[in-house]
Structure formats: C-alpha cells, structure tokens
N, C-alpha and C positions, 0 to 999 in steps of 0.2 A: 504494500500500500504506500502511495506517495503522499508526502506532506508538503504544504506550501512552504516557501522559503522563510516566511515570517511566522514565528511561534510566540504569541503573546504570553502563553503560560510559562514558557521558559524564561522570558524576560522578567515577568512578575516574580517568579520563583527566585531568580538571581538577585533582584532588588531587595528581597526580604532577607538576604544574607547578612544584613547589619543587625538583625535581631539578637543573635547570640552575643553580640557586643554587650548588650544590656543584661543578658542572663549571666554573663561571666564578669560583670562589673565589680563584684565583690572580691575578685582575685587581683584587681589592679592595685598598684601601690599608691597612685594618686588619681582616683577616679574622677574628681572634679575637673582636673585638667585633661586627662587622657581620653575619657569617654566622649566628650564633645568633638575633640579633634579626630578621633577614630571614626565617629559617625559621619562627620563631614567628609573626611577623606574617602571612606568606603562608598558613599553615595556619589561623590564627584568622580572617583575613579571608575566605578561601574558605569555611570552615565557616559563618560568620555569613551570608555572602551566599546560600549554598544553603539554609540554614534559612529565611531571609527570603523567598527566591523560592518555596519550597514553601508557606509560610504565605499569601503573597499569592495564589498559584495556587489553593490550597484555598478561600480566602475569595472569590475572584472567579468561580469556576465557577457559572454560573447554575443555579438550583434546577431548572429544566425539564430540564437535562441530567443531573440526578442522580435522576430518577424511577425508573430501572431499576438504580440503584446505581453505584458507582465503577468496577466492572468493565466497564461499557458506555460510560464516558467515554473516547473515543479521538479524538486529534487527530493530524494529520500533522506539525504543528509546534505544540506545546502553547501557548506564550505568544503566538505570532502568531495562531493560530486563536482563542484566547481574546480577543485584542484585537479581531479581526473580529466575534466574537460579541457583544462589548460596544460595537459601533459606533465603534471607535477605529482606523479603517483607517490613519491616519497612523502610529500606533505599530506596526502590523503591517509597514508599509513599512520603518520603522527596524529592526525585528527581523530581517526578511528580509535587509536590506542588511548588518547586522552578521553574520548567519550566513554571508554570502559573504566578508566581509572578515576576520573573526576567525581563521580557519585560517591566514591569511597571517602574523598576529602570532606564532602558535605556531611556524610554519615559520621565521621570522626568529630566534626565541630558540634553537631547536634548531640552526639553521644556524651559530650562534655557539658553542653549547655542545659539540656533538659533535666538531668538529675539536679543541677544547681537550682533550676526554677522550682522543681518539686520541693527541694530543701527550703527554699525561701517561702513557699506556700505554707509549709509546716511551721516555720519560724514565726510567720504572721498569724498562725492559728487556724488556717483554712484546711490543713491536712493533719492527720494524726501525728503525734510526737515521734512515732517510730521512724518517720522519714528524716528526723534530725540526727540519727545515729551515723557517726563517721568511723571509718576504719583507721588504722595506724597512719596512713598516708594523708588523712584529711578528706577522703572521698566519701560522699554520702552513699553508702553501699545499698541500703534498702531502696533509695530513690533511683539508683542506677539499675537495679534489678527490675523494678516496676516499669521504668521507662523502656527497658529492653523488651519486656513482655508486651507492653502496649504497642511498641514499634513493630514487633513481629505480627501482632494481630492486625495491624493496619497494612503492612507490606504484603502479607501472604495473598490477599485476594487480587492483587494487581499483576497482570501478566507482563506489563512493560513499564519501564521507567517513565515514559511520557504520560501514561495514564495516571500514575501516581502524582506526577508533577501537576497535571491538570486539575486533579481533585484537591490537592493541597493549595494550589493557587486560587482556585474558586473559593475554598473555605477561608483562606486568608482575606480575600476581598470582602467576603461576607462579614468577617470580624471587623474590618475597617469601616464598613457601612453601619454596623450596629453601634460602634463607639459614639459617634456624634448624636445619634438618636437617644442613647442612654444618658448622655451628658445633659 
C-alpha cells in the first residue's frame, strides 16, 4: 500500500517529542534555566528540520514524476524512494536502517519519562504510594513495571508503527483540545 509523501501524524508525533523534557525535569540540576531553553531549542530545531526536509523533498522530486501533478506523487517511503529514484541507493539503505532503529530511540526516552510521570502522580496523591518506591539506583521500579505492562497492552494490537503513531497523534490532539475547554 502506498502512502502520500506528506504524513501529518508523523509530524505531530515528532513535535510532541518535547514532552519528556517536562517529565524528566526533576532530574535537571537547574530546571528553571535548563527546561525553558531545552523546550525552545527542541521546538525550533524540529521546526527548522521539517521545513528543510520539505524544501529538499520538493526540490528533489524529478520533473517526470510531476507530469500529472503533486496528487499523483506517491511513495511508500518518501525520502528512501526519492533516493532510489535519484540513483542514491546507499542513502536509501541508510534511511531504511534509520527507520528501523529510530523507534527504539523514542521507546528509550519514553521508557525513562513515563515511570517518572507515574512517580510524580503518586507524589501528588493521585496514585497509590507504592508507585513512590525507588530501587538502589533511584529508579521508580513499580512505576517502571506498570508503564511497561501498559505499553505492551497498547502496542500489541497495532500491526504497524504508522498505525500506532496515528492513534497516539489523534489522542494527543484530543488532549490538546480538551485542555482549553476544561480551563
């Protein structure tokens, strides 16, 4: 199945990458100074990167592929397919390898951030005090175990990464819409 070159779910998912910043803020040595700078830098860097990627993609699409218009430009993997079309197979291999490895990076970040968020909920009285238990290294072990089990329950029904990203992005947008109404 082919996907259009533009994937709003992936972009929304990547822009929510700043959230672990706040979940792990308690680990910072000077959070009043470091967190605002990290937030501004992450949003600015992600925005510039995605604008640059779109400009490069638009400029690199061969004219022969545009004879029927942009609506007919369909790639299964936009940048990798474009690299192949431009006889840059080595770059396509790197892009496909990155597509396999990159989700592991997101997983590691959230594997650290979510247990800390559960720990904070318990510290604020929203969760049972058992979530406050730390091991010798200062890791909230009950929170880590619970977040792992919940993650497995959510990941197992999804056959592909794109499906999960679409659901997570949609749920994130819903939480952004609920906030102003609740306020």
